[in-house]
N, CA, C and O atoms as a GROMACS GRO file, in nm:
protein
  160
    1MET      N    1  -5.830   0.837   1.148
    1MET     CA    2  -5.791   0.724   1.232
    1MET      C    3  -5.653   0.750   1.294
    1MET      O    4  -5.632   0.729   1.414
    2LYS      N    5  -5.560   0.797   1.213
    2LYS     CA    6  -5.426   0.826   1.265
    2LYS      C    7  -5.432   0.938   1.368
    2LYS      O    8  -5.362   0.935   1.469
    3ARG      N    9  -5.516   1.039   1.340
    3ARG     CA   10  -5.525   1.153   1.432
    3ARG      C   11  -5.583   1.108   1.566
    3ARG      O   12  -5.532   1.146   1.672
    4SER      N   13  -5.690   1.028   1.562
    4SER     CA   14  -5.756   0.987   1.686
    4SER      C   15  -5.670   0.888   1.764
    4SER      O   16  -5.673   0.886   1.888
    5SER      N   17  -5.593   0.805   1.694
    5SER     CA   18  -5.511   0.705   1.764
    5SER      C   19  -5.372   0.701   1.702
    5SER      O   20  -5.336   0.605   1.633
    6SER      N   21  -5.293   0.805   1.727
    6SER     CA   22  -5.157   0.810   1.671
    6SER      C   23  -5.071   0.703   1.738
    6SER      O   24  -4.993   0.636   1.671
    7ILE      N   25  -5.086   0.687   1.870
    7ILE     CA   26  -5.004   0.589   1.942
    7ILE      C   27  -5.035   0.449   1.891
    7ILE      O   28  -4.943   0.370   1.866
    8ASN      N   29  -5.163   0.417   1.874
    8ASN     CA   30  -5.200   0.283   1.827
    8ASN      C   31  -5.140   0.257   1.689
    8ASN      O   32  -5.079   0.152   1.666
    9GLY      N   33  -5.156   0.352   1.597
    9GLY     CA   34  -5.101   0.335   1.463
    9GLY      C   35  -4.950   0.320   1.469
    9GLY      O   36  -4.893   0.237   1.398
   10ARG      N   37  -4.886   0.400   1.553
   10ARG     CA   38  -4.741   0.394   1.564
   10ARG      C   39  -4.699   0.257   1.618
   10ARG      O   40  -4.603   0.198   1.569
   11SER      N   41  -4.770   0.208   1.719
   11SER     CA   42  -4.737   0.078   1.777
   11SER      C   43  -4.746  -0.031   1.671
   11SER      O   44  -4.657  -0.115   1.660
   12LEU      N   45  -4.854  -0.028   1.592
   12LEU     CA   46  -4.870  -0.130   1.488
   12LEU      C   47  -4.754  -0.122   1.389
   12LEU      O   48  -4.700  -0.225   1.349
   13THR      N   49  -4.716  -0.001   1.348
   13THR     CA   50  -4.606   0.016   1.252
   13THR      C   51  -4.476  -0.036   1.312
   13THR      O   52  -4.402  -0.109   1.247
   14ASP      N   53  -4.448   0.001   1.438
   14ASP     CA   54  -4.325  -0.044   1.502
   14ASP      C   55  -4.326  -0.197   1.515
   14ASP      O   56  -4.223  -0.262   1.496
   15ASN      N   57  -4.442  -0.252   1.548
   15ASN     CA   58  -4.452  -0.398   1.564
   15ASN      C   59  -4.419  -0.467   1.433
   15ASN      O   60  -4.348  -0.568   1.432
   16ASN      N   61  -4.468  -0.413   1.322
   16ASN     CA   62  -4.441  -0.473   1.191
   16ASN      C   63  -4.293  -0.456   1.154
   16ASN      O   64  -4.232  -0.545   1.095
   17ASN      N   65  -4.236  -0.340   1.188
   17ASN     CA   66  -4.097  -0.313   1.151
   17ASN      C   67  -3.999  -0.377   1.249
   17ASN      O   68  -3.903  -0.442   1.208
   18ASN      N   69  -4.024  -0.360   1.379
   18ASN     CA   70  -3.931  -0.414   1.480
   18ASN      C   71  -4.008  -0.491   1.587
   18ASN      O   72  -4.034  -0.437   1.695
   19PRO      N   73  -4.046  -0.615   1.560
   19PRO     CA   74  -4.119  -0.694   1.659
   19PRO      C   75  -4.038  -0.716   1.785
   19PRO      O   76  -4.093  -0.722   1.895
   20LEU      N   77  -3.905  -0.729   1.770
   20LEU     CA   78  -3.821  -0.751   1.888
   20LEU      C   79  -3.827  -0.630   1.980
   20LEU      O   80  -3.838  -0.645   2.102
   21LEU      N   81  -3.821  -0.509   1.922
   21LEU     CA   82  -3.824  -0.388   2.005
   21LEU      C   83  -3.957  -0.381   2.080
   21LEU      O   84  -3.959  -0.351   2.199
   22ILE      N   85  -4.066  -0.408   2.011
   22ILE     CA   86  -4.198  -0.405   2.077
   22ILE      C   87  -4.204  -0.511   2.186
   22ILE      O   88  -4.264  -0.489   2.291
   23ARG      N   89  -4.141  -0.625   2.161
   23ARG     CA   90  -4.141  -0.732   2.261
   23ARG      C   91  -4.072  -0.683   2.388
   23ARG      O   92  -4.122  -0.704   2.498
   24LEU      N   93  -3.957  -0.618   2.371
   24LEU     CA   94  -3.884  -0.567   2.488
   24LEU      C   95  -3.969  -0.466   2.562
   24LEU      O   96  -3.979  -0.470   2.685
   25VAL      N   97  -4.030  -0.374   2.489
   25VAL     CA   98  -4.114  -0.271   2.552
   25VAL      C   99  -4.231  -0.337   2.624
   25VAL      O  100  -4.264  -0.300   2.737
   26SER      N  101  -4.295  -0.434   2.559
   26SER     CA  102  -4.410  -0.503   2.620
   26SER      C  103  -4.365  -0.573   2.747
   26SER      O  104  -4.434  -0.567   2.849
   27ASN      N  105  -4.250  -0.640   2.742
   27ASN     CA  106  -4.200  -0.711   2.860
   27ASN      C  107  -4.177  -0.613   2.974
   27ASN      O  108  -4.215  -0.641   3.088
   28SER      N  109  -4.115  -0.499   2.946
   28SER     CA  110  -4.088  -0.400   3.052
   28SER      C  111  -4.219  -0.350   3.110
   28SER      O  112  -4.232  -0.335   3.231
   29LEU      N  113  -4.318  -0.322   3.023
   29LEU     CA  114  -4.448  -0.273   3.072
   29LEU      C  115  -4.516  -0.381   3.156
   29LEU      O  116  -4.571  -0.352   3.262
   30ILE      N  117  -4.511  -0.506   3.110
   30ILE     CA  118  -4.574  -0.616   3.185
   30ILE      C  119  -4.508  -0.628   3.322
   30ILE      O  120  -4.577  -0.647   3.422
   31LYS      N  121  -4.375  -0.616   3.327
   31LYS     CA  122  -4.305  -0.626   3.455
   31LYS      C  123  -4.349  -0.515   3.548
   31LYS      O  124  -4.375  -0.539   3.666
   32LYS      N  125  -4.359  -0.391   3.495
   32LYS     CA  126  -4.401  -0.278   3.579
   32LYS      C  127  -4.543  -0.299   3.629
   32LYS      O  128  -4.569  -0.288   3.749
   33PHE      N  129  -4.636  -0.330   3.538
   33PHE     CA  130  -4.776  -0.350   3.578
   33PHE      C  131  -4.787  -0.473   3.668
   33PHE      O  132  -4.860  -0.471   3.767
   34GLY      N  133  -4.716  -0.579   3.634
   34GLY     CA  134  -4.720  -0.701   3.715
   34GLY      C  135  -4.674  -0.672   3.857
   34GLY      O  136  -4.736  -0.718   3.954
   35GLY      N  137  -4.563  -0.596   3.869
   35GLY     CA  138  -4.512  -0.563   4.002
   35GLY      C  139  -4.615  -0.483   4.081
   35GLY      O  140  -4.638  -0.510   4.199
   36ILE      N  141  -4.676  -0.385   4.016
   36ILE     CA  142  -4.776  -0.302   4.084
   36ILE      C  143  -4.894  -0.389   4.126
   36ILE      O  144  -4.943  -0.378   4.239
   37LYS      N  145  -4.940  -0.476   4.037
   37LYS     CA  146  -5.054  -0.562   4.070
   37LYS      C  147  -5.016  -0.658   4.182
   37LYS      O  148  -5.097  -0.684   4.271
   38THR      N  149  -4.894  -0.711   4.178
   38THR     CA  150  -4.850  -0.804   4.281
   38THR      C  151  -4.848  -0.735   4.417
   38THR      O  152  -4.891  -0.793   4.517
   39LYS      N  153  -4.796  -0.611   4.422
   39LYS     CA  154  -4.791  -0.538   4.548
   39LYS      C  155  -4.931  -0.520   4.605
   39LYS      O  156  -4.954  -0.540   4.724
   40LYS      N  157  -5.026  -0.482   4.516
   40LYS     CA  158  -5.164  -0.462   4.563
   40LYS      C  159  -5.230  -0.597   4.584
   40LYS      O  160  -5.347  -0.604   4.623
   0.00000   0.00000   0.00000
């Protein structure tokens, strides 16, 4: 499971350890995707 989805496992671990950090990353990603979607 870790081999097939290292990023997913890492995200879950980071979320449990640092929810604030994941929140910031999620917000930045949402802003980037939101901007791209808004332009299109």
